[in-house]
C-alpha positions in Angstrom: 0.1 0.1 0.1 2.9 2.4 0.8 4.1 1.9 -2.4 1.0 2.8 -3.7 0.6 6.0 -2.2 4.0 6.6 -3.4 3.0 5.9 -6.9 -0.1 8.6 -6.2 1.9 11.5 -4.8 4.6 10.9 -7.5 1.8 11.6 -10.2 0.2 14.3 -8.2 4.0 15.9 -8.3 4.4 15.8 -12.2 0.7 17.0 -12.5 1.0 20.1 -10.1 4.5 20.5 -12.4 2.9 20.5 -15.4 0.2 22.9 -14.0 2.7 25.2 -12.9 4.3 25.0 -16.3 1.3 25.7 -18.3 0.7 29.1 -16.3 4.4 30.3 -16.7 3.7 34.0 -19.0 4.9 33.2 -22.5 8.2 34.7 -23.2 8.3 37.6 -26.1 11.5 38.6 -27.4 10.8 42.0 -28.6 12.7 44.5 -30.7 13.3 48.3 -30.0 15.2 51.3 -30.6 15.1 55.3 -30.6 13.1 57.4 -30.5 8.9 57.0 -30.2 8.9 54.2 -28.1 7.5 55.7 -24.9 4.8 52.7 -24.8 6.7 50.1 -24.9 9.7 51.9 -22.5 6.5 52.6 -20.3 5.9 48.2 -20.2 9.7 48.1 -20.1 10.3 50.5 -17.2 7.1 50.4 -15.3 5.5 47.0 -15.6 3.9 47.6 -12.5 1.3 49.7 -14.2 0.1 47.3 -16.7 -2.4 44.5 -15.9 -0.7 41.7 -18.3 3.0 41.9 -18.2 4.7 39.1 -16.2 1.4 37.7 -15.7 0.1 36.4 -19.1 3.1 37.6 -21.1 7.0 38.0 -20.2 9.1 40.2 -22.3 12.7 39.9 -23.2 13.8 43.4 -24.4 16.8 43.5 -27.6 17.7 47.0 -28.8 18.8 47.7 -32.2 20.0 50.9 -34.3 17.5 51.1 -36.6 14.4 49.0 -38.5 16.5 47.4 -41.1 18.6 44.9 -38.6 15.0 44.5 -36.8 13.3 42.9 -40.0 16.4 40.6 -40.9 15.5 39.3 -37.3 12.3 39.2 -37.5 13.0 37.2 -40.9 15.7 34.8 -38.7 12.9 34.3 -36.0 15.3 35.7 -33.5 12.8 38.3 -32.4 8.6 37.5 -32.6 7.7 41.1 -32.4 10.0 44.5 -33.3 10.0 48.1 -34.5 9.1 48.2 -38.3 8.7 51.1 -40.8 7.1 50.8 -43.7 10.0 50.2 -45.8 11.5 48.1 -43.7 8.7 45.7 -43.2 7.8 46.3 -46.6 11.0 44.7 -48.3 10.9 42.0 -45.4 7.6 40.8 -47.1 8.0 41.3 -50.5 11.8 40.1 -50.9 12.5 38.3 -48.1 9.0 36.6 -47.8 8.3 37.5 -44.2 4.8 36.7 -43.1 3.5 39.1 -40.0 1.0 41.4 -38.7 1.0 45.3 -38.1 -0.4 45.6 -34.6 0.5 49.2 -33.0 1.3 52.6 -34.1 4.3 54.1 -32.8 5.3 57.1 -34.5 3.5 59.1 -37.2 3.6 62.6 -39.0 0.6 65.1 -39.7 0.0 68.3 -40.1 0.6 70.1 -36.8 3.3 67.7 -35.9 7.1 67.4 -36.4 8.5 66.1 -39.4 11.6 64.9 -39.9 13.1 67.3 -41.9 16.8 68.0 -43.8 18.4 71.2 -42.6 21.8 73.2 -44.1 23.8 75.8 -42.5 21.9 79.4 -42.1 23.1 82.0 -44.6 25.2 79.4 -46.7 25.0 78.9 -50.8 22.2 76.5 -50.0 18.7 78.1 -50.5 16.9 75.6 -52.6 16.5 72.1 -54.4 18.5 73.1 -56.8 21.5 74.4 -54.7 22.1 70.8 -53.9 23.8 69.6 -56.5 27.5 69.1 -56.1 27.0 68.8 -52.5 27.3 66.2 -49.8 24.3 64.9 -48.4 23.6 62.9 -45.2 21.0 60.3 -44.7 20.3 58.1 -41.5 20.3 54.4 -42.2 20.6 53.5 -46.1 17.5 51.4 -46.9 15.4 53.0 -44.0 12.1 54.8 -44.6 13.8 58.1 -44.1 16.3 57.4 -46.7 13.9 57.0 -48.9 11.8 59.3 -48.7 14.3 61.7 -48.7 15.4 59.9 -52.6 11.9 60.4 -53.6 12.1 64.5 -52.8 15.4 64.6 -54.5 13.5 63.4 -57.8 10.8 65.1 -57.6 13.1 68.3 -57.6 15.3 67.5 -60.1 18.0 66.0 -58.4 19.5 62.4 -59.4 20.9 61.0 -56.0 23.2 59.3 -58.0 24.5 61.7 -60.2 24.2 64.9 -59.2 24.7 64.4 -55.5 27.4 62.6 -52.9 24.9 60.7 -50.3 26.9 59.6 -46.7 25.4 57.8 -44.1 25.5 59.2 -40.5 23.2 58.8 -37.7 21.2 61.4 -36.0 23.3 62.3 -33.3 26.2 63.0 -35.7 24.7 65.0 -37.8 24.6 68.4 -36.3 28.0 68.7 -35.8 28.5 66.8 -39.7 26.9 70.0 -40.6 29.0 72.7 -39.0 31.9 71.1 -39.3 31.1 71.0 -43.6 31.6 67.6 -43.5 28.4 67.7 -45.2 26.0 70.0 -46.6 22.5 69.0 -45.8 21.4 66.2 -43.3 18.4 65.0 -41.9 17.1 65.7 -37.9 14.6 64.1 -35.8 13.8 64.8 -31.9 16.2 65.4 -29.9 18.4 66.5 -32.0 16.3 69.1 -33.6 15.7 70.6 -30.7 19.0 71.0 -29.7 20.2 72.4 -33.3 17.3 75.0 -33.3 18.4 76.6 -30.0 21.9 76.9 -31.0 20.9 78.6 -33.8 22.8 78.9 -37.4 21.0 75.7 -38.8 17.9 76.6 -41.6 15.6 73.7 -42.6 15.5 72.7 -46.0 12.7 70.0 -46.4 10.8 67.5 -44.5 9.4 64.7 -45.0 5.9 65.6 -44.8 6.7 67.3 -48.1 6.6 64.3 -49.6 3.4 62.1 -48.2 1.3 63.7 -44.9 -0.5 61.8 -42.7 3.1 59.1 -42.6 3.3 56.5 -40.3 7.0 56.2 -39.5 6.8 53.1 -37.2 4.8 50.6 -35.7 5.1 47.5 -34.3 5.2 44.2 -36.1 5.0 40.6 -34.7 5.3 37.4 -36.9 2.3 35.6 -38.3 3.5 32.0 -36.7 3.9 33.1 -33.1 1.3 35.5 -33.1 -1.4 32.3 -34.5 0.3 30.2 -31.8 0.1 32.4 -29.3 -3.1 34.9 -29.9 -3.9 35.4 -25.7 -0.1 36.6 -24.7 -0.5 39.1 -28.1 -3.6 39.8 -27.0 -2.4 41.1 -23.5 0.4 42.8 -25.1 -1.2 44.9 -27.0 -3.7 45.5 -24.1 -1.0 46.9 -22.3 0.2 48.9 -25.3 -2.5 50.5 -25.8 -2.6 51.5 -22.1 1.0 52.4 -22.1 0.4 54.8 -24.8 -3.0 56.3 -23.2 -0.8 56.5 -20.0 2.2 58.4 -21.6 -0.5 61.0 -22.9 -2.3 61.3 -19.6 1.0 61.3 -17.4 3.4 63.0 -19.8 6.5 63.7 -16.9 6.5 60.0 -16.0 6.5 59.6 -19.6 10.0 61.5 -19.8 11.3 60.2 -16.9 11.1 56.8 -18.7 12.2 58.3 -22.1 15.1 59.5 -19.8 16.0 56.0 -18.3 16.0 53.7 -21.7 17.7 56.4 -23.5 19.9 58.1 -21.6 18.8 61.7 -22.9 18.7 64.0 -20.4 14.9 65.0 -18.8 15.8 68.6 -19.5 16.2 68.2 -23.4 12.8 66.3 -23.6 11.1 68.2 -21.6 11.5 70.5 -24.2 9.5 68.9 -26.9 8.6 65.1 -26.1 4.6 64.5 -26.7 4.0 67.6 -27.9 3.4 69.5 -31.1 7.7 69.8 -31.5 7.3 66.0 -31.2 6.0 63.1 -33.4 2.0 62.5 -33.6 1.2 59.1 -31.6 -2.1 58.0 -32.2 -3.6 58.2 -28.9 -4.8 54.3 -28.4 -1.7 53.1 -30.5 -3.7 52.2 -33.5 -1.8 51.8 -36.7 -3.1 54.4 -39.4 -3.2 51.1 -41.9 -4.0 53.7 -45.0 -1.4 55.9 -44.7 0.9 52.7 -44.4 -0.9 51.5 -48.1 -0.1 54.7 -49.3 3.6 54.7 -48.7 3.9 50.9 -50.4 2.0 52.1 -53.3 4.6 54.9 -53.9 7.6 53.0 -52.6 6.4 50.2 -55.5 6.0 52.8 -58.1 9.8 53.9 -57.5 11.1 50.8 -57.4 11.8 50.6 -53.9 9.5 47.5 -53.7 10.0 44.9 -55.4 6.1 43.5 -55.8 2.8 45.8 -54.5 1.7 45.2 -51.1 -1.7 44.9 -49.9 -2.4 46.3 -46.0 -5.3 43.9 -45.3 -3.1 40.7 -45.9 -0.8 42.2 -42.8 -3.8 42.7 -40.6 -5.3 41.3 -37.4 -7.7 43.4 -36.5 -8.7 41.2 -33.6 -5.7 42.0 -32.0 -4.8 46.0 -32.8 -5.6 48.6 -30.6 -9.4 50.2 -31.0 -10.0 53.4 -31.9 -12.1 55.4 -28.9 
């Protein structure tokens, strides 16, 4: 009888271990970058504010420099969800056969909000597009959304990017110094680097991305189809927290600035001058993607030859998991 009892106890322990494993949060590997990811940073740095993190799901965070390497990570299934731009997601889908969903909105541009712009030295010889001929023009990561929007603008203004200018790749933090020192003649600015340069003076806006398209989606949260279809409850919980974090950022901008300073190492005083104001990117208040703007960008890039095939945004939607408008 003692042996029978041992078997009963052993079976109970095995069952209990199985139940415990079943109740463990699903791990989601998430890629992030800078800027405009307050929703992710709040979940990362203030998990106690949200209903589902570390209960229904847990996150392993991975930082990247821009969206193109995150596309490769999604393709390789090295991450499950990551920040994407329309062009990086579009290239992964059209050239790499990536299958995924666009689930949450991060940064957008529209009338009354900040738009990435190219600047030149104030009082210098460059006054308009034609003056760029023979000059050195900087872009952030070649192959990224900002790069392709710049190419569209240049072509529309009679500048052949391959023949008329010298293109160099420079990260946002280095652009201001490159212009002031004369290493480049024009370069792109996003926040907080735009505010810093404007405060110092001597820099003048030449053109902005909103001249190519407005409204425009800069970045959104995307997840691999296989992972989402296997873990819909965990992803639904993640997107519920994502929406809650977006709303929290607007309701508590001071705390959002503190969290952004923690995540990005940008000082609070700098962030306080622009973050979550009309000097910053637009953020949908519910974290819902602007699917129409994404489709418009894909259509433009396909027409220009930057995408290998025409894409339809509805093929990459999972609306039951997408934050709802209120």
